[in-house]
C-alpha positions in Angstrom: -53.1 72.6 16.2 -56.2 71.0 17.8 -57.6 67.8 16.8 -60.3 69.5 15.7 -58.7 72.2 13.1 -56.2 69.8 12.6 -58.9 67.6 11.5 -60.8 70.7 9.4 -58.0 71.7 7.4 -56.9 67.9 6.4 -60.9 67.6 4.8 -60.1 70.9 3.5 -56.9 69.8 1.1 -58.7 66.3 0.5 -62.0 68.6 -0.8 -58.8 70.7 -2.9 -57.4 67.5 -4.2 -60.2 65.6 -5.0 -61.2 69.0 -7.4 -58.3 69.4 -8.9 -58.1 65.3 -9.6 -62.1 65.4 -11.6 -60.8 69.3 -13.4 -57.3 66.4 -14.3 -59.5 63.9 -15.0 -61.5 65.9 -17.3 -58.7 67.4 -19.2 -57.3 64.2 -20.3 -60.1 63.3 -22.6 -60.7 59.4 -21.6 -57.6 59.0 -19.8 -55.8 59.4 -23.0 -53.5 62.6 -22.5 -51.1 61.0 -20.6 -50.5 64.4 -18.5 -53.5 65.1 -17.0 -54.3 61.5 -16.3 -51.2 61.4 -14.3 -52.4 64.7 -12.3 -55.5 63.6 -12.0 -54.5 59.7 -10.5 -51.9 61.4 -8.2 -54.3 63.9 -6.8 -57.0 61.6 -6.3 -54.1 59.4 -3.9 -54.0 62.4 -3.1 -57.6 63.4 -1.9 -58.0 59.8 -0.2 -54.9 60.4 2.1 -55.7 63.5 3.1 -59.0 62.3 4.0 -57.9 59.4 5.8 -55.8 61.4 7.5 -58.9 63.5 8.6 -60.4 61.3 9.9 -57.3 59.5 11.9 -57.1 62.9 13.7 -60.9 62.4 14.6 -63.2 63.6 11.7 -66.0 61.6 12.0 -66.9 59.6 9.2 -70.4 60.5 8.4 -69.5 64.0 8.4 -65.9 63.6 6.9 -67.2 61.6 3.9 -70.8 63.3 3.7 -68.5 66.7 3.6 -65.7 65.0 1.3 -68.8 63.8 -0.9 -70.8 66.7 -1.5 -68.2 68.9 -1.1 -66.8 67.6 -4.4 -70.0 67.1 -6.0 -70.4 70.9 -5.7 -66.5 71.8 -6.3 -66.6 69.5 -10.1 -70.0 70.9 -11.4 -68.9 74.2 -10.5 -65.4 73.6 -12.2 -67.5 72.0 -14.9 -69.4 75.4 -15.4 -66.8 77.8 -15.4 -63.7 76.1 -16.7 -65.6 73.7 -19.5 -68.3 75.9 -19.8 -70.4 73.0 -18.9 -74.2 73.8 -19.2 -76.5 73.8 -16.2 -80.1 73.4 -15.8 -81.9 75.3 -13.7 -82.8 71.5 -11.7 -78.5 71.2 -11.4 -78.4 74.5 -10.0 -81.2 73.9 -7.7 -80.0 70.0 -6.9 -76.5 71.7 -6.3 -78.2 74.2 -3.6 -79.3 71.1 -1.8 -75.8 69.3 -1.8 -74.1 72.5 -0.7 -76.7 72.9 2.1 -76.4 69.5 3.3 -72.8 69.7 3.7 -73.6 73.3 5.6 -75.8 71.2 7.8 -73.8 67.8 8.1 -70.6 70.6 9.0 -72.2 72.9 10.9 -73.2 70.0 14.1 
């Protein structure tokens, strides 16, 4: 695989691990449920590891971090709404749409 493809795949893995971590953190109920806490910590560690490998494979820092954090925000909001029944007002949805647009623009260049 080329460096760009490898870096992108590593970044996608980092985003997925971040999503698992955030959902597990929410499920841990303030880190009081130990299995969910352990899952959250392991997944966040995996996310940071994969992100660092994506950077090492040639992903520019500004692009990698922008996509990682922006996609993480959108994934956390979607997980909160779909799994935990968090309510998102229209202004929240508009803000998330802007985040997603930003991720597309940053990664697409």
